[in-house]
N, C-alpha and C positions, 0 to 999 in steps of 0.2 A: 474355954475352959476347956476343960473335957472333960464327957460323963467315963471312967472309971467304973463305974460304980452294976453297969450293966456289961454282958457277955458277950455283944459283937466292941466296945468299949475294949475291956480290955486286946480283944484278942486285935482290935487295932492300932492299941498302943504294941503286943508282939512284936504283928508281925512292920510295923516303925522301924526297934530293933534289932532287927530281924533276926528277931528267935524262936521264928516258927520254917526257915528260913533251916535251920540245926535241926530241928525237931522233925519234919520232916525228910531230913539226908539222915538221919536214926531211923525211922521207922523203916522206912527202902534199905535201907542195906546192914543195919544190924541182925533180923530175922536170915534172912539168908545168908553170909556169916554163921551167925549163932549157926546152920541145921547146916555146914557146909563145916563148917568146925571137928564140929562134933561130928553126921557120922562119912568121912572126904570120901570111899566106893560111893555111899548113892552120889553124889553132886556131880565125878566125875561117868556114872554110866549114863544121866541123868543129859548130862555132855557130850557126847557120845552120843548115845539112845538120839540127838535130836538134829547134827549133824546128821546119821545116814540117817534115819530120817529123810531131812529134811531136802538132801543129795539124793534121792530116790526118786526123792516128790517131781526133783524141778529139772535133773537132768532125763527121766525117763518115765516120766508120765507128762508132765504135759505137752514134751513136742509132738508127739503124736494129737492131742487133742487140738493144739494152736493148729500143726499141717490138716487136720480135716480142716475143721474150721474155716478154715481159707481156702481147704476146697468147698463144699459147702456154698464157701459166699461169689466164689471162683468159675460159678455152673455157673450164673446168669448170666456172666459176663463170657462169652465166646469168644472173642479178643483176649484177655488172660485169660479164659482156660487150654490156651496159645502155647502161654509163659512154661507151665507147670510145670517145671526141672528136676520132679522128685516120683522119685521112681516108684511103683506098687500103686497099689489101689489099697479099699478099702480093708482089705484083708488082712494088709503092712502093718498095717498103721494098732490094732484093732493085735495083733503079733505085739508089736512095740510093745502098745501102752501096758497090753498084759503081763509082757512078760519088765517091766517096769515094776505096775504094782508086787506084780509076786514075789521081785526082792526088796520092797519097801514091803508086806507081809511080812514076809519071813525075817530081814532083821529087827522086826517087831518083836515077832512070837519067841522071834532069841535073846530078847532085854528083859521079859516076863518074866 
């Protein structure tokens, strides 16, 4: 015998019937759908901003940071320091990092 008088019992019954899955789909999908239908320009602008900002960070900022960290770790190991195949020093990495950040900031300010 199931106790459906308590809130927990009702939730368990809804879970077993699959009603919670439908409710969770509606809660997740309907608000963004309504906003995108009412304000399509806002949706496209946000998607464009997310793409430009993500690409600038992924390809402009992270590679110099990774190279900097790799060089710092290799500095302690004399044999792996000989395998350094990227020219330039910290100044070059700083210039690349600054250029990537400048692009990301410029693109972000363009959309605000």
